[in-house]
C-alpha positions as MATLAB code, in Angstrom:
seq = 'MQTHFSLAQLADPATRESEQILRNCVHCGFCTATCPTYVLLGDERDSPRGRIYLIKEMLEGGGPPDPATVTHIDRCLSCLSCMTTCPSGVHYMHLVDHGRAYVQAHYRRPAAERALRALLAAVLPRPGLFRLAMRGASLARLGRGLLPRGGALAARLRAMLELAPEALPPAQAMPGGSVFPAEGPRRRRVALLAGCVQQTLAPQINAATIRLLTRHGCEVVVPDGLGCCGALVHHLGREADAHAAARANVRALRRAEAAGAFDALLVNASGCGTMLKDYGFLLREDPELAGAAADLAARTRDISEFCAAGAAAGLDLSAARAPRPLRVAYHAACSLQHGQKVIAAPRRLLADAGFELREIAEGHLCCGSAGTYNILQPELAGRLRDRKAGHVGRTGADVLATGNIGCLTQLAPVLEMPAVHTVELLDWATGGPVPAGLELVAGPLAAAG';
ca = [
     -26.847  131.264  108.810;
     -23.382  130.796  107.387;
     -22.824  128.312  104.789;
     -19.571  126.556  103.287;
     -20.549  125.375   99.831;
     -17.751  124.876   97.277;
     -18.084  126.503   93.885;
     -18.519  123.155   92.405;
     -21.408  122.557   94.709;
     -23.055  125.788   93.951;
     -22.954  124.963   90.232;
     -26.046  122.716   91.039;
     -29.368  124.903   90.711;
     -30.852  123.034   93.419;
     -27.872  123.495   95.896;
     -27.623  127.165   94.921;
     -31.366  127.641   95.840;
     -30.990  125.861   99.010;
     -27.990  127.919  100.123;
     -29.998  131.141   99.711;
     -32.778  129.553  101.890;
     -30.257  128.478  104.468;
     -28.789  132.020  104.666;
     -32.186  133.376  105.538;
     -32.432  131.367  108.604;
     -31.758  133.446  111.793;
     -32.165  130.416  114.255;
     -34.955  132.292  115.904;
     -36.856  129.112  116.724;
     -40.355  130.475  116.258;
     -41.056  127.481  114.054;
     -40.641  125.052  116.811;
     -43.781  126.105  118.489;
     -45.911  125.220  115.527;
     -44.136  122.062  114.142;
     -46.258  118.991  114.854;
     -43.338  116.605  115.348;
     -41.587  118.944  117.742;
     -44.930  119.432  119.605;
     -45.161  115.500  120.050;
     -41.399  114.511  120.403;
     -39.704  117.668  121.856;
     -36.538  116.806  119.877;
     -34.746  119.796  118.218;
     -33.840  117.534  115.472;
     -37.598  116.901  114.779;
     -38.133  120.680  114.460;
     -37.915  122.789  111.147;
     -34.744  124.678  112.874;
     -33.034  121.322  113.675;
     -33.910  119.795  110.278;
     -32.408  122.854  108.545;
     -29.235  122.198  110.469;
     -29.176  118.614  109.375;
     -29.976  119.384  105.860;
     -27.140  122.097  105.797;
     -24.656  119.505  107.116;
     -25.846  116.876  104.763;
     -25.546  118.930  101.672;
     -22.241  120.657  102.536;
     -20.580  117.263  103.450;
     -21.689  115.429  100.358;
     -21.826  111.696  100.055;
     -24.358  109.414  101.857;
     -26.337  110.788  104.677;
     -26.070  108.991  107.965;
     -29.296  106.992  109.104;
     -30.320  109.523  111.967;
     -30.304  112.429  109.548;
     -32.546  110.499  107.267;
     -34.828  109.482  110.213;
     -35.429  113.026  111.124;
     -35.871  114.264  107.465;
     -38.371  111.433  107.028;
     -40.433  112.625  110.037;
     -41.166  115.984  108.527;
     -44.777  116.166  107.483;
     -44.278  119.018  104.977;
     -47.239  120.518  106.693;
     -45.388  123.940  106.177;
     -46.851  125.343  109.416;
     -43.206  126.558  110.034;
     -43.332  128.785  106.918;
     -46.367  130.658  108.258;
     -44.712  131.170  111.594;
     -41.160  132.190  110.292;
     -40.624  135.897  110.494;
     -37.426  135.614  108.069;
     -39.348  134.164  105.111;
     -37.426  130.909  105.003;
     -38.654  128.817  102.163;
     -38.616  125.361  104.170;
     -40.802  123.658  101.450;
     -38.103  123.922   98.779;
     -35.254  123.014  101.302;
     -36.778  120.027  102.527;
     -37.880  118.904   99.046;
     -34.201  119.143   97.996;
     -33.225  117.265  101.147;
     -35.627  114.400  100.202;
     -34.349  114.317   96.722;
     -30.701  114.137   98.007;
     -31.538  111.183  100.397;
     -33.187  109.337   97.489;
     -30.171  109.717   95.320;
     -27.580  109.189   97.996;
     -28.834  106.883  100.564;
     -29.728  103.076  100.277;
     -32.730  102.075  102.328;
     -33.470   98.649  103.620;
     -34.835   96.472  100.778;
     -38.238   96.189  102.239;
     -38.646   99.800  102.686;
     -37.445  100.452   99.045;
     -39.922   98.085   97.900;
     -42.911   99.814   99.864;
     -41.910  103.185   98.549;
     -41.769  101.930   95.151;
     -45.083  100.384   95.364;
     -46.593  103.548   96.554;
     -45.117  105.576   93.788;
     -46.313  103.194   91.322;
     -49.898  102.733   92.492;
     -51.144  105.965   94.136;
     -50.755  108.289   91.023;
     -52.765  105.721   88.837;
     -56.585  105.786   89.554;
     -57.256  102.292   87.762;
     -54.351  100.536   89.437;
     -55.131  102.267   92.803;
     -58.713  100.924   92.713;
     -57.615   97.468   91.891;
     -55.303   97.842   94.872;
     -58.089   99.072   97.200;
     -60.318   96.067   96.202;
     -57.314   93.774   97.299;
     -56.682   95.659  100.510;
     -60.428   95.299  101.414;
     -59.902   91.477  101.106;
     -56.607   91.690  102.940;
     -58.269   93.473  105.967;
     -59.769   90.270  106.993;
     -56.328   88.882  107.667;
     -54.696   91.890  109.252;
     -54.708   90.352  112.597;
     -52.162   87.830  111.291;
     -49.544   90.538  110.736;
     -46.762   90.572  113.448;
     -46.974   93.198  115.932;
     -43.399   94.224  116.075;
     -41.438   95.940  113.239;
     -41.757   98.984  111.095;
     -42.770   97.186  108.016;
     -45.582   95.296  109.796;
     -46.802   98.682  111.316;
     -46.784  100.198  107.772;
     -48.690   97.484  106.215;
     -51.227   97.396  108.950;
     -51.613  101.145  108.418;
     -52.277  100.687  104.735;
     -54.910   98.093  105.356;
     -56.719  100.322  107.990;
     -56.694  103.350  105.648;
     -58.387  101.086  102.951;
     -62.180  101.442  103.012;
     -64.300   98.276  103.568;
     -66.184   99.214  100.332;
     -65.403  101.539   97.581;
     -68.144  103.927   96.267;
     -69.196  103.200   92.642;
     -66.854  104.382   89.955;
     -67.972  107.635   88.240;
     -66.218  107.763   84.937;
     -64.543  111.187   84.267;
     -62.411  110.345   81.113;
     -59.942  113.124   79.870;
     -61.638  115.324   77.404;
     -64.898  115.490   79.204;
     -66.685  118.718   78.777;
     -69.512  119.737   81.225;
     -71.553  122.633   79.769;
     -72.652  125.619   81.713;
     -76.335  125.902   82.516;
     -77.530  129.012   80.909;
     -75.149  131.500   79.406;
     -71.459  130.628   79.868;
     -69.554  133.063   81.906;
     -66.248  131.174   82.507;
     -64.319  128.205   81.084;
     -62.277  126.320   83.483;
     -60.107  123.214   83.663;
     -60.663  120.730   86.514;
     -57.993  118.474   87.870;
     -59.847  115.145   88.554;
     -57.152  113.917   90.759;
     -55.863  110.301   91.361;
     -56.621  109.079   94.806;
     -59.735  111.103   95.176;
     -61.432  109.596   92.035;
     -61.380  106.160   93.641;
     -62.112  107.175   97.353;
     -64.478  109.825   97.002;
     -65.708  110.572   93.384;
     -68.678  112.445   94.792;
     -66.273  115.478   95.387;
     -65.636  116.031   91.804;
     -69.486  115.403   91.008;
     -70.427  118.117   93.573;
     -67.717  120.418   92.067;
     -69.049  120.219   88.543;
     -72.610  120.541   89.578;
     -71.670  123.736   91.702;
     -69.644  125.309   88.760;
     -71.940  124.490   85.754;
     -75.077  125.695   87.836;
     -73.353  129.096   88.110;
     -72.312  129.328   84.557;
     -69.109  127.622   84.215;
     -68.168  125.239   81.554;
     -65.903  122.648   83.133;
     -63.450  120.791   81.120;
     -61.211  117.642   82.375;
     -58.202  117.929   79.724;
     -57.056  114.773   78.344;
     -53.821  113.676   79.742;
     -53.992  115.928   82.788;
     -53.021  113.297   85.417;
     -51.336  113.140   88.865;
     -49.774  116.406   89.988;
     -46.556  114.609   90.993;
     -46.909  115.480   94.885;
     -46.955  112.041   96.159;
     -43.575  111.088   94.269;
     -42.129  114.440   94.885;
     -42.457  113.932   98.665;
     -40.942  110.510   98.351;
     -37.685  112.272   96.933;
     -38.320  110.848   93.299;
     -37.444  114.018   91.668;
     -37.415  112.601   87.970;
     -40.762  111.236   88.483;
     -42.294  114.484   89.808;
     -40.757  116.429   86.943;
     -42.154  114.148   84.376;
     -45.581  114.479   85.955;
     -45.390  118.244   85.929;
     -44.184  118.249   82.220;
     -47.020  116.089   81.216;
     -49.639  118.225   82.824;
     -48.288  121.454   81.519;
     -48.390  119.850   77.944;
     -51.916  118.500   78.459;
     -53.248  121.676   79.441;
     -51.584  123.468   76.457;
     -53.251  120.887   74.207;
     -56.606  121.335   75.766;
     -56.425  125.149   75.304;
     -56.333  124.687   71.582;
     -59.994  124.691   71.738;
     -60.239  127.939   73.786;
     -58.363  129.542   76.924;
     -59.204  128.496   80.416;
     -59.842  131.157   82.883;
     -58.366  129.090   85.603;
     -57.250  125.604   86.446;
     -59.375  124.550   89.414;
     -58.255  121.797   91.964;
     -60.414  120.515   94.863;
     -57.690  118.478   96.529;
     -55.602  121.253   98.317;
     -52.409  119.001   98.254;
     -52.577  118.915   94.665;
     -52.977  122.553   94.560;
     -50.054  123.436   96.357;
     -47.930  121.338   94.040;
     -49.395  122.801   90.902;
     -48.751  126.372   92.216;
     -45.228  125.404   92.564;
     -44.710  124.312   88.975;
     -42.913  127.427   88.006;
     -40.316  126.677   90.631;
     -40.208  122.974   89.841;
     -39.741  123.383   86.161;
     -37.656  126.830   86.336;
     -34.518  125.266   84.525;
     -36.640  123.437   81.839;
     -35.663  125.317   78.608;
     -38.935  124.341   76.754;
     -41.692  124.520   79.513;
     -40.436  126.978   82.216;
     -42.647  129.769   80.923;
     -45.708  127.486   80.437;
     -45.233  125.999   83.813;
     -45.194  129.436   85.465;
     -48.429  130.267   83.649;
     -50.052  127.143   84.689;
     -49.146  127.834   88.310;
     -50.319  131.425   88.172;
     -53.687  130.338   86.976;
     -54.244  127.467   89.418;
     -57.058  128.080   91.968;
     -58.323  125.952   94.864;
     -62.024  125.567   94.325;
     -62.704  127.623   97.458;
     -60.534  130.426   96.289;
     -62.222  130.476   92.965;
     -65.700  130.566   94.309;
     -64.951  133.151   96.953;
     -63.582  135.533   94.147;
     -67.456  135.826   93.355;
     -68.116  138.444   90.752;
     -64.582  138.793   89.933;
     -64.624  135.130   88.777;
     -67.992  135.525   87.042;
     -69.304  133.259   89.955;
     -72.143  134.348   92.145;
     -72.969  132.381   95.037;
     -74.764  134.984   97.017;
     -78.021  132.885   96.820;
     -76.492  130.065   98.600;
     -78.621  129.029  101.463;
     -78.162  126.042  103.854;
     -81.148  123.863  103.564;
     -81.437  123.917  107.602;
     -79.271  124.975  110.287;
     -76.079  122.829  110.724;
     -73.009  123.229  112.839;
     -69.862  122.867  110.710;
     -66.291  122.326  112.257;
     -64.011  123.621  109.505;
     -60.601  121.823  109.312;
     -58.107  123.961  107.406;
     -55.902  121.456  105.536;
     -52.242  122.352  105.916;
     -51.701  122.415  102.228;
     -54.425  125.067  101.853;
     -53.770  127.320  104.980;
     -49.948  127.014  104.896;
     -49.031  125.877  101.484;
     -51.408  128.146   99.534;
     -52.275  130.775  102.156;
     -55.996  130.292  101.387;
     -57.335  130.959  104.863;
     -60.551  133.031  104.770;
     -62.193  131.883  101.720;
     -63.582  128.585  102.806;
     -64.862  129.931  106.103;
     -66.640  132.771  104.436;
     -68.125  130.620  101.756;
     -69.683  128.390  104.513;
     -70.720  131.188  106.677;
     -72.364  133.183  103.920;
     -74.266  129.996  102.997;
     -75.774  129.915  106.589;
     -73.780  127.188  108.019;
     -72.825  127.696  111.716;
     -68.974  127.500  111.803;
     -67.190  125.985  114.801;
     -63.324  126.533  114.958;
     -61.074  123.632  115.849;
     -58.478  124.159  118.549;
     -54.857  123.873  117.369;
     -56.079  124.476  113.833;
     -52.709  124.949  112.637;
     -51.460  121.470  113.440;
     -51.461  118.861  110.872;
     -53.944  115.866  111.044;
     -51.073  113.537  110.206;
     -52.217  112.459  106.778;
     -49.549  114.486  104.683;
     -49.614  112.282  101.485;
     -47.990  109.124  102.367;
     -46.971  109.977  105.783;
     -49.741  108.131  107.488;
     -48.433  104.983  105.981;
     -44.581  105.639  106.198;
     -44.917  107.050  109.738;
     -47.993  105.293  111.242;
     -47.256  106.000  114.865;
     -46.692  109.658  114.621;
     -49.538  110.131  112.226;
     -52.015  108.163  114.674;
     -51.012  110.463  117.449;
     -51.663  113.497  115.421;
     -54.921  112.145  114.046;
     -56.363  111.171  117.599;
     -55.238  114.670  118.845;
     -56.980  116.469  115.953;
     -60.114  114.180  116.246;
     -60.429  115.013  120.085;
     -60.270  118.739  119.120;
     -62.917  118.174  116.485;
     -65.279  116.265  118.784;
     -65.208  119.155  121.401;
     -66.597  121.536  118.906;
     -70.013  120.107  119.276;
     -70.319  120.330  115.391;
     -72.801  118.073  113.372;
     -70.147  117.650  110.564;
     -66.644  118.295  109.720;
     -65.828  120.050  106.357;
     -62.306  120.230  104.841;
     -60.858  120.767  101.351;
     -58.440  117.816  101.097;
     -58.909  114.134  100.468;
     -55.963  113.198  102.534;
     -57.662  114.768  105.537;
     -60.979  113.207  104.881;
     -59.411  109.855  104.604;
     -57.404  110.238  107.790;
     -60.112  111.631  110.162;
     -63.270  110.333  108.768;
     -62.754  106.712  110.311;
     -62.224  107.966  113.934;
     -64.733  110.873  114.087;
     -68.286  110.547  115.564;
     -69.790  112.779  112.971;
     -69.828  112.935  109.217;
     -66.763  114.258  107.318;
     -67.403  115.950  103.854;
     -65.625  118.189  101.280;
     -66.316  121.983  101.624;
     -67.612  121.943   97.944;
     -70.201  119.191   98.948;
     -71.785  121.641  101.545;
     -71.654  124.546   98.933;
     -73.309  122.350   96.149;
     -75.960  121.267   98.619;
     -76.753  124.844   99.604;
     -77.124  125.862   95.966;
     -79.583  123.161   95.038;
     -77.554  120.022   94.865;
     -78.158  116.661   96.698;
     -77.556  116.325  100.405;
     -74.068  114.943  100.950;
     -73.617  111.313  101.568;
     -73.513  110.654  105.379;
     -75.642  113.786  106.221;
     -79.026  112.313  105.602;
     -79.522  111.522  109.147;
     -77.874  114.516  110.602;
     -79.552  117.029  108.002;
     -82.941  115.398  108.607;
     -86.145  115.328  106.260;
     -86.006  118.960  105.422;
     -82.332  118.823  104.077;
     -83.146  115.616  102.151;
     -86.219  117.439  100.617;
     -83.921  120.253   99.485;
];
C-alpha cells in the first residue's frame, strides 16, 4: 500500500510505525472472511482491509476524523482474527491501537458518550471501586425496565446492567505482597497477575490457579503494586493511562524481584496476557523502562502455556485425571488464539487430563465480549454472543471451558451448561474441589473427588 505522510508526520514514532504496517498490506482481502463485524454486516468499511484504508486516510489527512470513520473504527473488536489470517504479516493490532489513540486525541464525542467512557476507564481497572459498582448495578437491575427503549446511551446502560451478576461471589482477599508457598520442594517461583475485573466477578479462578501451581511445586507471589494491565483503557484510546499502567507494573515487578527472580509472570485472563506481552512495544520509546518492559513481556505466560510446558517449566501434570468422564466444549478466547498464538496448549492439557473435548464451530470468531465492546457496541456484541452460544449448544457438551474472564461473563448467562475457566478443570483433575456449577453435572463421584 502506498502512503503519503510528510516528514513532519513521520517524526512521530507512532505514525512512523503505522506507516510501515500500512506498507505491508497488499489489499488481498483474506482478512474479510474471518472478521466478525464483516461477517455480520457485509460492509467493507467494517472489515480489517476497510479500516486500514480509513485509518490511513485519517492519519495522512490530520485534523479531526469524520464521524463515519470513528464509527467503523469503534466497531472493531480487536479480536485479531485478521492477523491470524493475513499472509503478509500486517500488524493490525498496533495500527488500530494507534487509530483509537488518534481518535481519542482529535475527535470530540457527544457528552454522554465521553462520560460513559470516562466512567468505564475509572471503574473497571480498580477492583474495590468495581465491586461497589457491581453492588449498585445489582440494585439498579430492578429498574432496568424503566430505561427508554430508543437511543444508543440507553442501550449501553441496559447492557451494563445485564452484564452485572445478580449476586457477587464472596470476596477472596489477595493483597499485593501475598506469597503462597509450594507444597513440598520448590521447583519454580512465579508471579501472578491477580487482575481487576476477575477478582470481583470470579475470584475462584485465582484460587484454582494458586492451588494448581502450589500443588505442583511452584511458589506463587502476587507482587505488591502489580495492578491493571492497562488493556481496558488502551482499547478506549487512552494512551497515557495505558502507558502509566504499564510503567507501574514494570516497576512493581522489579521491586518484587528484589527478594528473588521469577521464572515467569503468569496470567489467567488472556486479554491481560496479550497486553502484557506487548509491553516491549508499548514502552519502546521509554528511556528508563524500555529494556525492563521487554523483559517482562518476554517472561509473561498464560497459565495454560506455562502448564503445558511440563517438565521444561518444572511442572508435571501427567498425573492429572478427570474425576469422571465429562464432555468439554473448549472456547478459544480471541486474545489467546489470535493475540498470543496459544492454541494447542489448553486443548492438550484438558485432553491429557481425561476430559472429552468437543470443538465449537466457527471457533475463530469472537464471542462479542472484547473488553468494553459488549457495553459500547451492545447490538453487535449480542449478535456475536448468540451466534457463539448456538454453536456451543450444538456440541452436546456438559460444560464450556475458556481462558478469559470476558468470555465467561459474556457467554455464561445465555448457555444451558456451566461455564468455567480451563484452570478450574485442571485444578479439579489434580485434587482440587469440583468447580462451582459443576456439582450437578459432575455428580456424586466428582464431588467426592
